[in-house]
C-alpha positions as CSV (number, residue, x, y, z in Angstrom):
1,M,4.8,-15.3,16.5
2,K,2.9,-18.0,14.6
3,N,-0.4,-16.6,16.0
4,I,0.4,-13.1,14.8
5,S,1.3,-14.4,11.3
6,K,-2.1,-16.2,11.2
7,L,-3.9,-13.1,12.4
8,F,-2.3,-11.0,9.6
9,K,-3.2,-13.7,7.0
10,D,-6.8,-13.7,8.1
11,C,-7.0,-9.9,8.1
12,F,-5.7,-9.7,4.5
13,E,-7.9,-12.5,3.4
14,H,-11.1,-11.0,4.8
15,L,-10.5,-7.2,4.5
16,G,-8.0,-7.0,1.7
17,Q,-8.3,-6.4,-2.0
18,Q,-6.5,-8.0,-4.9
19,A,-3.9,-5.8,-6.6
20,L,-1.5,-6.3,-9.5
21,Y,2.0,-5.4,-8.3
22,E,4.3,-4.3,-11.0
23,S,8.0,-4.0,-10.3
24,K,10.9,-3.3,-12.8
25,D,11.3,-7.0,-13.8
26,K,8.1,-8.8,-12.6
27,S,4.4,-8.4,-12.0
28,Y,2.0,-10.6,-9.9
29,M,-1.2,-10.5,-7.9
30,V,-1.0,-9.6,-4.1
31,Q,-3.5,-8.9,-1.3
32,V,-3.4,-5.3,0.0
33,L,-5.2,-3.4,2.7
34,K,-6.0,0.1,1.3
35,Q,-6.5,3.2,3.3
36,E,-7.4,6.6,1.8
37,P,-7.5,9.3,4.4
38,D,-8.1,12.9,3.3
39,K,-5.6,15.5,4.3
40,L,-6.5,19.2,4.4
41,Y,-3.9,21.6,2.9
42,E,-4.0,25.4,3.2
43,I,-2.4,27.8,0.7
44,G,-2.9,31.4,1.6
45,E,-6.6,32.0,2.0
46,G,-7.6,28.8,0.2
47,Q,-7.9,25.2,1.3
48,F,-7.9,22.0,-0.6
49,V,-8.1,18.3,0.2
50,G,-5.2,16.2,-1.0
51,E,-5.6,12.5,-1.7
52,M,-3.2,10.1,0.0
53,L,-3.1,6.4,-0.3
54,F,-1.6,4.0,2.1
55,L,-1.2,0.3,1.2
56,E,-0.3,-2.4,3.6
57,V,1.2,-5.5,2.1
58,S,2.6,-8.7,3.7
59,I,6.4,-9.0,3.5
60,F,5.7,-12.6,2.4
61,D,4.0,-11.3,-0.8
62,I,6.5,-8.6,-1.7
63,L,10.1,-9.0,-0.6
64,R,11.4,-5.4,-1.2
65,P,9.1,-2.8,-2.7
66,I,10.8,0.3,-4.0
67,V,9.9,3.8,-5.1
68,G,8.5,3.8,-8.6
69,D,6.8,0.4,-8.3
70,I,3.1,0.3,-9.3
71,F,0.0,-1.2,-7.8
72,V,-3.1,-1.6,-10.0
73,I,-6.3,-1.9,-8.1
74,G,-9.4,-2.1,-10.2
75,D,-9.1,0.6,-12.9
76,C,-6.7,2.7,-10.9
77,K,-2.9,2.7,-10.9
78,Y,-0.8,3.9,-7.9
79,K,2.9,4.6,-7.8
80,I,5.0,4.2,-4.7
81,H,6.4,7.7,-4.0
82,T,8.3,7.3,-0.7
83,P,10.5,4.5,0.5
84,P,8.3,1.8,2.1
85,L,8.7,1.1,5.8
86,R,7.8,-2.0,7.8
87,D,5.3,-1.7,10.6
88,K,6.2,-2.5,14.3
89,S,5.6,-6.2,13.8
90,G,8.1,-6.3,10.9
91,M,5.7,-8.4,8.9
92,I,3.8,-5.7,7.0
93,W,5.0,-3.1,4.5
94,R,3.4,0.3,4.9
95,I,3.5,2.0,1.5
96,E,2.6,5.6,0.5
97,A,1.4,5.8,-3.1
98,S,-0.3,8.3,-5.4
99,G,-2.5,7.9,-8.5
100,V,-0.9,7.9,-11.9
């Protein structure tokens, strides 16, 4: 388990971005992995691409993220809109967010 923890730490250090995490009663800097896959939606005859944002954050950086918490990455703000889930390792929060 120690090796997995080291692997995640190295991954966030080299591939992650700094983000300001804002919760109801506190705010502080965390390392996040950011993924922005496009999702194609169809309405009748038309199609549009919806923006989704997935953030991965170590459970050691954020104890319990909740819906409504904010991440500020660069000039953009993202709000958590679904309850965060842990990944299979139990060491990473997988968070869905959208721009505000």
